[in-house]
C-alpha positions as CSV (number, residue, x, y, z in Angstrom):
1,M,-4.9,-6.7,0.0
2,N,-6.2,-5.4,-2.7
3,K,-3.9,-6.8,-5.1
4,W,-0.6,-7.4,-3.2
5,K,0.9,-4.7,-5.3
6,S,3.8,-6.3,-3.6
7,P,3.7,-4.6,-0.3
8,V,5.4,-7.9,0.5
9,L,8.5,-6.2,-0.7
10,G,8.5,-3.3,1.6
11,I,6.6,-0.9,-0.6
12,D,3.6,0.9,0.8
13,F,1.9,2.4,-2.2
14,T,1.3,6.1,-1.9
15,S,0.9,9.0,-4.4
16,T,4.0,10.2,-6.1
17,G,2.3,13.5,-7.0
18,K,1.4,12.2,-10.4
19,T,-2.1,11.7,-11.7
20,R,-3.3,8.3,-10.8
21,R,-6.1,6.0,-12.0
22,A,-9.1,5.0,-10.1
23,P,-8.5,1.6,-8.4
24,S,-9.8,-1.6,-10.0
25,Q,-11.5,-2.6,-6.8
26,L,-12.9,-0.8,-3.7
27,L,-13.1,-2.7,-0.4
28,K,-16.0,-1.3,1.5
29,V,-17.0,-1.5,5.1
30,G,-20.7,-1.2,4.3
31,L,-22.9,-3.0,1.9
32,N,-23.3,-0.1,-0.5
33,D,-22.3,0.0,-4.1
34,P,-19.4,2.6,-4.3
35,L,-20.5,3.4,-7.9
36,H,-24.1,3.9,-7.1
37,G,-25.6,6.7,-9.2
38,L,-23.5,6.0,-12.3
39,D,-24.9,4.4,-15.4
40,D,-23.4,1.1,-16.5
41,S,-21.1,2.6,-19.1
42,S,-19.5,5.2,-16.9
43,A,-19.3,2.8,-14.0
44,T,-17.3,0.5,-16.2
45,N,-15.0,3.2,-17.2
46,L,-14.3,4.3,-13.7
47,I,-13.8,0.8,-12.2
48,Q,-11.3,0.0,-15.0
49,G,-9.4,3.2,-14.4
50,Q,-10.2,4.5,-17.9
51,C,-12.0,7.7,-16.9
52,C,-10.0,10.7,-18.0
53,G,-11.6,12.9,-15.4
54,G,-13.0,15.2,-18.0
55,G,-16.6,14.0,-17.7
56,C,-16.7,12.8,-21.3
57,C,-18.2,9.5,-20.2
58,R,-21.3,11.4,-19.2
59,L,-21.7,13.6,-22.2
60,P,-24.0,12.8,-25.2
61,S,-22.1,11.8,-28.3
62,G,-20.6,14.8,-30.0
63,A,-21.1,17.1,-27.1
64,P,-18.3,19.5,-26.3
65,S,-16.1,19.0,-23.2
66,P,-17.2,21.1,-20.2
67,A,-15.4,24.5,-19.9
68,R,-13.4,25.6,-17.0
69,S,-14.7,28.4,-14.8
70,P,-12.8,30.4,-12.2
71,A,-15.6,30.0,-9.6
72,P,-19.3,29.1,-9.4
73,L,-21.8,32.0,-9.3
74,N,-23.5,33.2,-6.1
75,L,-21.8,30.6,-3.9
76,D,-19.6,31.2,-0.9
77,I,-16.6,29.0,-1.6
78,P,-14.8,27.6,1.5
79,D,-11.8,29.8,2.2
80,N,-9.3,27.2,3.4
81,D,-6.2,25.6,1.9
82,A,-7.7,22.1,2.1
83,F,-10.6,23.1,-0.2
84,Q,-8.3,25.0,-2.6
85,S,-6.0,22.0,-2.9
86,L,-8.9,19.9,-4.3
87,K,-8.9,22.1,-7.4
88,L,-12.5,21.3,-8.1
89,K,-14.0,22.2,-11.5
90,L,-17.3,23.7,-10.3
91,S,-18.5,25.4,-13.6
92,P,-21.4,25.8,-14.3
93,L,-22.6,25.4,-10.7
94,S,-24.5,28.2,-9.0
95,S,-26.8,28.6,-6.1
96,R,-29.7,28.3,-8.6
97,S,-28.4,25.2,-10.3
98,R,-30.9,22.3,-10.6
99,L,-29.1,19.0,-10.0
100,S,-30.3,15.6,-11.1
101,S,-29.4,12.0,-10.5
102,I,-28.0,12.8,-7.1
103,T,-26.6,9.7,-5.3
104,P,-29.1,8.6,-2.6
105,L,-28.0,8.9,1.0
106,P,-26.1,5.6,1.8
107,V,-27.7,3.3,4.3
108,K,-26.3,2.9,7.8
109,N,-25.6,-0.7,8.5
110,I,-23.5,-0.5,11.7
111,S,-24.3,1.2,14.9
112,I,-22.4,2.3,18.0
113,E,-24.1,2.4,21.4
114,S,-22.9,3.6,24.7
115,V,-22.4,1.0,27.3
116,Q,-24.8,1.5,30.2
117,E,-22.8,-0.4,32.7
118,P,-19.3,-0.3,31.2
119,E,-17.6,-3.7,31.2
120,E,-13.9,-4.0,31.9
121,H,-12.2,-3.1,28.6
122,K,-8.5,-2.7,28.2
123,S,-7.9,-0.6,25.1
124,T,-4.8,-1.3,23.1
125,A,-5.4,1.4,20.6
126,F,-1.8,2.8,20.8
127,T,0.1,-0.5,20.9
128,H,-1.8,-3.4,19.2
129,P,-5.0,-3.9,17.2
130,P,-8.0,-5.2,19.1
131,K,-8.4,-9.0,19.2
132,F,-11.2,-8.9,16.6
133,V,-8.9,-7.5,14.0
134,T,-7.5,-10.8,12.8
135,P,-6.2,-12.3,9.6
136,H,-7.7,-15.5,8.2
137,P,-8.7,-17.8,11.1
138,P,-7.1,-19.4,13.1
139,Y,-4.3,-16.8,12.8
140,E,-3.9,-13.8,15.2
141,V,-1.8,-10.7,15.0
142,F,1.4,-11.2,16.9
143,A,3.4,-8.4,18.6
144,A,6.9,-8.9,17.3
145,K,9.5,-7.1,19.3
146,V,11.8,-4.8,17.3
147,S,15.3,-6.2,18.1
148,C,17.0,-3.4,16.2
149,T,16.5,-1.0,13.3
150,R,18.7,1.1,11.1
151,E,18.4,3.3,8.1
152,L,19.9,1.6,5.0
153,T,19.9,4.7,2.8
154,R,22.1,7.8,3.4
155,P,21.3,11.5,3.3
156,G,20.5,12.6,-0.2
157,A,18.7,9.4,-1.2
158,P,15.4,10.2,-2.9
159,K,13.6,7.5,-0.9
160,R,14.4,6.5,2.7
161,T,14.7,2.7,3.4
162,Y,14.8,1.2,6.9
163,H,15.9,-2.3,8.0
164,F,14.2,-4.1,10.9
165,D,15.1,-7.1,12.9
166,L,11.9,-8.7,14.4
167,D,12.0,-11.2,17.2
168,V,9.6,-14.1,16.3
169,T,11.0,-16.7,18.8
170,D,7.6,-16.9,20.6
171,Y,5.5,-16.8,17.4
172,P,2.6,-19.3,18.2
173,E,2.9,-22.7,16.5
174,E,0.0,-23.3,14.2
175,A,-1.3,-26.8,13.3
176,E,1.0,-26.9,10.3
177,G,3.9,-25.2,12.1
178,V,5.5,-21.8,11.6
179,D,6.6,-21.3,8.1
180,F,8.9,-18.4,7.6
181,R,10.6,-19.1,4.3
182,V,13.4,-17.6,2.4
183,G,11.9,-15.2,-0.1
184,G,8.6,-15.3,1.9
185,A,6.6,-12.5,3.4
186,I,4.9,-11.4,6.6
187,G,1.7,-9.4,6.9
188,V,1.7,-6.2,9.1
189,Q,-1.4,-4.7,10.5
190,A,-0.2,-1.1,10.6
191,P,-2.4,1.5,12.4
192,N,-3.4,4.9,11.1
193,D,-1.3,7.7,12.2
194,F,-2.3,8.6,15.7
195,E,-2.1,12.4,15.1
196,S,-4.4,12.1,12.0
197,V,-6.9,10.0,14.1
198,D,-7.0,12.7,16.7
199,A,-7.3,15.4,14.1
200,I,-10.4,13.6,12.6
201,F,-11.9,13.3,16.1
202,D,-11.4,17.1,16.5
203,L,-13.1,17.8,13.2
204,L,-16.0,15.6,14.1
205,E,-16.2,17.3,17.5
206,I,-15.9,14.0,19.4
207,S,-14.7,14.7,23.0
208,Q,-11.5,13.2,24.5
209,E,-13.7,11.2,26.9
210,D,-15.9,9.7,24.2
211,R,-12.9,8.7,22.0
212,D,-11.7,6.2,24.6
213,A,-15.0,5.3,26.3
214,P,-16.2,1.7,25.9
215,V,-18.9,1.3,23.3
216,M,-20.9,-1.6,21.8
217,L,-20.4,-2.0,18.0
218,K,-23.1,-3.8,16.1
219,T,-22.9,-4.7,12.5
220,E,-25.6,-6.1,10.2
221,G,-23.2,-8.4,8.2
222,G,-20.0,-8.7,6.3
223,R,-16.4,-9.3,7.5
224,W,-15.7,-5.9,8.9
225,P,-14.1,-5.1,11.4
226,T,-12.2,-8.3,11.0
227,I,-9.8,-8.7,8.0
228,W,-10.9,-12.0,6.5
229,G,-13.3,-13.3,9.2
230,E,-16.7,-14.9,8.5
231,E,-19.4,-12.8,6.9
232,E,-21.9,-12.4,9.7
233,P,-23.5,-9.9,12.0
234,R,-21.3,-9.0,15.0
235,T,-21.7,-7.4,18.4
236,L,-18.3,-6.2,19.8
237,L,-17.1,-4.2,22.8
238,T,-14.5,-1.6,21.6
239,T,-13.8,2.1,21.6
240,R,-14.1,4.8,18.9
241,R,-10.4,5.2,19.0
242,E,-9.7,1.5,18.3
243,L,-12.1,1.6,15.4
244,L,-10.7,4.7,13.7
245,T,-7.1,3.6,14.4
246,W,-7.2,-0.1,13.3
247,T,-10.2,-0.9,11.2
248,V,-10.8,1.8,8.5
249,D,-8.4,3.3,5.9
250,I,-8.5,7.1,6.2
251,Q,-6.0,7.9,3.5
252,S,-5.4,5.3,0.8
253,Y,-8.6,5.4,-1.3
254,P,-10.1,8.2,-3.4
255,P,-13.5,9.6,-2.1
256,T,-16.6,7.8,-3.3
257,K,-19.9,9.4,-4.1
258,N,-21.4,7.7,-1.0
259,L,-18.9,9.4,1.2
260,L,-19.4,12.8,-0.5
261,R,-23.2,12.4,-0.3
262,L,-22.9,11.6,3.5
263,L,-20.8,14.8,4.0
264,A,-23.5,16.8,2.1
265,E,-26.3,15.4,4.3
266,Y,-24.6,16.7,7.4
267,A,-23.2,20.0,6.1
268,S,-24.8,22.9,8.0
269,D,-23.5,25.5,5.5
270,E,-25.8,25.5,2.5
271,D,-23.1,26.5,-0.1
272,Q,-20.9,23.6,1.1
273,K,-23.9,21.3,0.9
274,T,-24.5,22.5,-2.7
275,I,-20.9,21.8,-3.8
276,L,-21.0,18.3,-2.2
277,L,-24.3,17.5,-3.8
278,Y,-22.9,18.8,-7.2
279,L,-20.1,16.2,-6.9
280,C,-22.8,13.5,-6.4
281,S,-24.9,14.6,-9.4
282,K,-25.0,14.1,-13.1
283,Q,-24.0,17.7,-13.7
284,G,-20.9,17.3,-11.5
285,Q,-19.6,14.1,-13.0
286,A,-16.6,15.8,-14.6
287,A,-15.5,17.3,-11.3
288,F,-16.1,14.0,-9.5
289,C,-14.0,12.1,-12.0
290,E,-11.1,14.5,-11.8
291,L,-11.3,14.5,-8.0
292,R,-11.1,10.6,-7.9
293,T,-8.3,10.3,-10.5
294,G,-6.1,13.2,-9.2
295,P,-3.7,13.1,-6.3
296,Y,-4.7,11.3,-3.2
297,V,-7.4,13.0,-1.0
298,T,-7.5,11.9,2.7
299,L,-10.5,11.9,5.0
300,E,-8.8,14.6,7.1
301,Q,-8.4,16.8,4.0
302,L,-12.1,16.4,3.1
303,L,-13.3,17.3,6.5
304,N,-11.1,20.4,6.6
305,A,-12.2,21.4,3.1
306,F,-15.9,21.2,4.2
307,P,-15.7,22.2,7.9
308,S,-19.5,22.5,8.4
309,S,-20.0,18.8,7.8
310,K,-20.1,16.7,10.9
311,P,-21.4,13.3,10.0
312,P,-22.2,10.8,12.8
313,F,-19.2,8.6,13.5
314,D,-21.0,5.3,12.9
315,H,-22.5,6.4,9.6
316,L,-19.0,7.6,8.5
317,L,-17.5,4.2,9.3
318,C,-20.0,2.6,6.9
319,N,-18.5,4.6,4.0
320,L,-14.8,4.0,4.6
321,S,-12.7,1.2,3.2
322,T,-11.3,-1.6,5.4
323,L,-7.8,-1.0,6.7
324,M,-5.9,-3.9,5.1
325,P,-2.6,-5.3,6.1
326,R,0.6,-4.6,4.2
327,F,3.0,-7.3,3.2
328,Y,6.8,-7.2,3.3
329,S,9.3,-9.7,2.0
330,L,11.9,-11.2,4.3
331,S,15.4,-9.9,3.5
332,N,17.2,-12.7,5.2
333,D,17.2,-16.5,5.4
334,P,15.0,-17.2,8.5
335,H,16.2,-20.8,8.6
336,F,19.7,-19.7,9.7
337,S,19.0,-16.4,11.4
338,R,19.4,-16.3,15.2
339,D,21.1,-13.7,17.2
340,A,23.7,-14.1,20.0
341,S,21.0,-14.9,22.5
342,H,19.6,-17.6,20.3
343,R,16.4,-15.7,19.6
344,R,14.8,-16.3,16.2
345,I,15.0,-13.2,14.0
346,I,13.4,-12.3,10.8
347,E,14.5,-9.2,8.8
348,I,12.7,-6.9,6.5
349,A,13.4,-3.7,4.6
350,V,10.8,-1.0,4.2
351,T,11.0,1.9,1.7
352,V,9.1,5.1,2.6
353,H,7.1,6.7,-0.3
354,E,5.8,10.2,0.4
355,S,4.1,13.0,-1.4
356,S,3.3,16.6,-0.6
357,M,0.2,17.3,1.4
358,R,-0.6,20.2,-0.9
359,W,-2.9,21.8,1.7
360,R,-0.6,22.0,4.7
361,P,3.2,21.8,5.4
362,G,4.8,18.4,5.5
363,N,4.6,15.2,3.4
364,R,2.1,12.4,3.4
365,T,3.5,8.8,3.8
366,G,1.8,5.5,3.4
367,V,0.0,3.8,6.2
368,G,2.5,1.0,6.5
369,S,5.8,2.8,5.6
370,G,4.8,5.8,7.7
371,F,4.2,3.5,10.7
372,F,7.6,1.8,10.3
373,E,9.4,5.1,9.9
374,R,7.8,6.7,13.0
375,T,8.8,3.5,14.9
376,A,12.4,3.6,13.6
377,R,12.8,7.3,14.4
378,K,11.7,6.8,18.0
379,I,14.2,3.9,18.5
380,L,17.1,5.7,16.8
381,A,16.4,8.9,18.7
382,S,17.0,7.1,22.0
383,P,19.4,4.3,21.4
384,S,20.1,3.7,25.1
385,S,16.4,3.6,26.0
386,T,15.0,0.4,27.6
387,E,11.6,1.0,26.0
388,T,10.4,-1.8,23.7
389,Y,8.6,-1.4,20.4
390,H,6.5,-4.0,18.7
391,I,5.2,-4.6,15.2
392,P,1.8,-6.2,14.8
393,M,2.5,-8.9,12.3
394,F,1.4,-12.3,11.2
395,R,2.9,-15.0,8.9
396,G,2.1,-14.2,5.3
397,L,-0.9,-16.2,4.1
398,M,-0.5,-15.8,0.4
399,A,2.4,-17.7,-1.1
400,N,4.9,-15.3,-2.6
401,P,6.1,-16.5,-6.0
402,L,9.7,-15.8,-4.8
403,A,9.3,-18.2,-1.9
404,K,7.3,-20.8,-3.8
405,E,9.8,-21.2,-6.6
406,F,13.0,-20.9,-4.7
407,V,15.3,-23.9,-5.2
408,A,18.5,-24.2,-3.3
409,D,20.7,-25.5,-6.1
410,G,21.3,-24.8,-9.8
411,P,22.5,-21.5,-11.4
412,M,20.4,-18.5,-10.4
413,L,20.3,-14.9,-11.7
414,L,18.7,-12.3,-9.5
415,I,17.6,-9.0,-11.1
416,G,16.2,-6.2,-9.0
417,A,16.1,-2.5,-8.2
418,G,15.3,-0.4,-5.1
419,V,13.8,-2.4,-2.2
420,G,13.1,-5.2,-4.7
421,I,16.6,-6.4,-4.0
422,A,15.8,-7.2,-0.4
423,P,14.5,-10.8,-0.7
424,F,17.5,-11.6,-2.9
425,R,19.8,-11.1,0.1
426,G,18.0,-14.1,1.8
427,F,18.4,-16.1,-1.5
428,V,22.2,-15.6,-1.5
429,Q,22.5,-16.4,2.2
430,R,20.8,-19.7,1.7
431,R,22.7,-20.5,-1.5
432,L,26.1,-19.9,0.2
433,Q,25.3,-22.5,2.9
434,N,25.9,-25.0,0.1
435,A,29.6,-25.2,-1.0
436,N,28.4,-26.6,-4.3
437,C,26.6,-23.4,-5.1
438,V,29.6,-21.1,-5.2
439,N,29.8,-19.3,-8.5
440,K,26.2,-20.3,-9.3
441,V,24.4,-17.2,-8.1
442,W,24.6,-13.7,-9.6
443,V,22.9,-10.5,-8.7
444,L,22.2,-7.5,-11.0
445,Q,21.2,-4.5,-8.8
446,G,19.9,-1.2,-10.0
447,V,20.3,1.9,-7.9
448,R,20.3,5.6,-8.5
449,D,23.5,6.4,-6.7
450,S,25.4,3.7,-4.9
451,L,26.8,6.2,-2.4
452,V,23.3,7.0,-1.0
453,D,20.8,4.3,-1.9
454,E,22.6,1.0,-2.5
455,L,20.9,-1.4,0.0
456,Y,22.8,-4.0,2.0
457,S,26.2,-3.1,0.6
458,G,28.7,-5.5,2.0
459,E,26.0,-7.7,3.6
460,W,25.7,-10.6,1.2
461,G,27.9,-13.1,3.0
462,V,30.7,-12.8,0.5
463,H,32.7,-10.1,-1.2
464,D,30.0,-8.3,-3.1
465,E,31.9,-7.9,-6.3
466,Q,32.1,-11.7,-6.5
467,I,28.4,-12.1,-7.1
468,K,26.9,-8.7,-7.6
469,K,27.0,-6.0,-10.3
470,V,25.6,-2.6,-9.3
471,V,24.3,-0.4,-12.0
472,E,23.8,3.3,-11.3
473,S,21.2,5.3,-13.2
474,R,22.0,8.8,-11.8
475,V,25.8,8.7,-11.9
476,G,28.2,8.8,-14.8
477,T,26.7,7.7,-18.0
478,G,23.5,6.7,-16.3
479,R,22.8,3.1,-17.0
480,Y,19.8,1.1,-15.8
481,V,19.6,-2.5,-14.7
482,Q,18.0,-3.5,-18.0
483,D,21.0,-2.2,-19.8
484,E,23.2,-4.6,-17.7
485,V,20.9,-7.5,-18.6
486,R,21.7,-6.9,-22.3
487,A,25.4,-6.5,-21.5
488,Q,25.3,-9.8,-19.6
489,A,23.5,-11.7,-22.4
490,D,25.9,-14.6,-22.3
491,L,25.2,-15.1,-18.5
492,V,21.5,-14.7,-18.9
493,W,21.4,-17.2,-21.7
494,F,23.5,-19.7,-19.8
495,V,21.4,-19.5,-16.7
496,I,18.0,-19.8,-18.4
497,N,19.0,-22.7,-20.5
498,A,20.6,-24.7,-17.7
499,L,18.5,-27.7,-16.7
500,D,17.8,-26.3,-13.2
501,G,18.6,-22.6,-13.9
502,R,16.3,-19.8,-12.8
503,V,16.0,-16.1,-13.5
504,F,14.2,-14.0,-10.8
505,V,13.1,-10.4,-11.3
506,C,11.8,-8.2,-8.5
507,G,10.9,-4.5,-8.3
508,S,8.6,-1.9,-9.7
509,S,6.7,-2.9,-12.8
510,K,6.9,0.6,-14.2
511,G,10.3,1.3,-15.7
512,M,12.4,-1.5,-14.2
513,G,10.0,-4.4,-14.6
514,E,8.9,-3.5,-18.1
515,G,12.5,-2.6,-19.1
516,V,14.0,-5.9,-17.8
517,E,11.3,-7.9,-19.6
518,E,12.1,-6.1,-22.9
519,A,15.8,-6.7,-22.3
520,L,15.3,-10.4,-21.7
521,V,13.4,-10.6,-25.0
522,D,16.3,-8.8,-26.7
523,V,18.7,-11.4,-25.2
524,A,16.7,-14.3,-26.5
525,M,16.6,-12.7,-30.0
526,L,20.3,-12.2,-30.0
527,K,21.5,-15.4,-28.5
528,G,18.8,-17.7,-29.7
529,R,18.4,-16.0,-33.1
530,L,14.7,-15.7,-32.6
531,S,12.2,-13.2,-33.9
532,R,10.6,-10.9,-31.3
533,E,7.4,-12.9,-31.3
534,E,9.4,-16.2,-30.8
535,A,11.5,-14.6,-28.1
536,G,8.4,-13.5,-26.2
537,E,7.0,-17.0,-26.5
538,F,10.3,-18.4,-25.2
539,W,10.1,-16.4,-22.0
540,K,6.4,-17.2,-21.6
541,K,7.3,-20.9,-21.6
542,K,10.1,-20.4,-19.2
543,R,7.7,-18.6,-16.9
544,E,5.2,-21.5,-17.2
545,G,8.1,-23.9,-16.4
546,L,8.9,-21.9,-13.3
547,Q,12.4,-21.0,-14.6
548,Y,11.5,-17.3,-15.0
549,I,9.8,-15.8,-12.0
550,A,8.9,-12.1,-11.9
551,E,7.4,-10.4,-8.8
552,T,6.7,-6.8,-9.8
553,W,4.2,-4.1,-8.6
């Protein structure tokens, strides 16, 4: 997944409306270089997320920055909200501009052919990924029934968080056995939003009949459309809807030059073609940089912005990133969790991050968190319904540090904020099974306002106040969890210096993670009478000795 970015903890990463950097890695369906057309220096700047978006990486030394212009000359600019929301810098483009170093048209390395004599094909596009969408062999995606769901946050919370109970009683036994561990994670193969999928089909003018008609997909190599399958050519029976719903990411990655070049090739409007070619040229590098490093741009938004472009469906798939699974930490101790009917239950918490669409009413949610929220709302809207809902999941393949280093004895200090607190609930449940662990586990939880966004209040297996300190950043004097770390210096120092003591930190690296790390250094300076450099080295050694474990994103 990309870097986990700890979707294991219920976070699906989406734009917050702030300017973002280009990702450090692009996962491609095709075999093309996503940075084709850039020289080595500018490609390095972009891939490391260092491009400022101003095009300076393309200008000769000492050259002035490109000026802004209200509109290019002699061009009919698309008159739609999607195009306006891109806020492209098109100066000094005009219909007479001579463009150079235009990205070549990307190759087409997959094909979709109609089936002459359709074989029996039962599409599961609306319920479960096709069988070929699998995690690392021999694992398969399992349909876990949603036993129940509820919203953990209350009206007024800046971010909505939902709790899910998933029934994994019938999860298939692998050779090494099922391993749902406290602090561990599951992978979820979430689909693209069905409404967005249909909107893209509409924009590409693909008929309702063709969307669900069986087709033969042929690839020339690589892993796609599997997740981590073997790199090899494939011939698969599927449908266009299955492919667009389950195999390509239509919203999480910034547009590449290959994608823009493909749109340009099939734009019937000459002015739209010129603008798209400009973004793929040396002259349009500044505009391209700003487009990539600005707020998220979805495929649906691009197709609406340039409505005359109707690229072939198979060629389009070649230039989209693989739809990767999202990972979510367990918020319970699966070893002890069974419901009244003796079904095995695992529990997770999912926080919804959303941002404004900017080009139409409504907000954009992440692929995973949006899928979970849509599922939760359907269930909560009809509590007496007998309809069942399932989550396409599999046991987490990558060992979460929180699960790997969990030890069921010894003093333990758990520090977290937001949904980062979820796995700690399972830690406490496991610890309280051992009477010798009473008064040996403490939780420092950061929230904005405990009345609206304190997760799992009263659900820790004991009176919360006995083990947990809640710190509110938006109420009263406004203190953060790192402030409480400093206030609890004696406790921190006792736990970390105990022979089997451990300090766990979980949550966002920005703000909370960085702040807690700095507070821990301050504690070591105060209690250990160390210099800042010595204190930093102290915590580094504790991390290497697996006494200090931080899982941040």
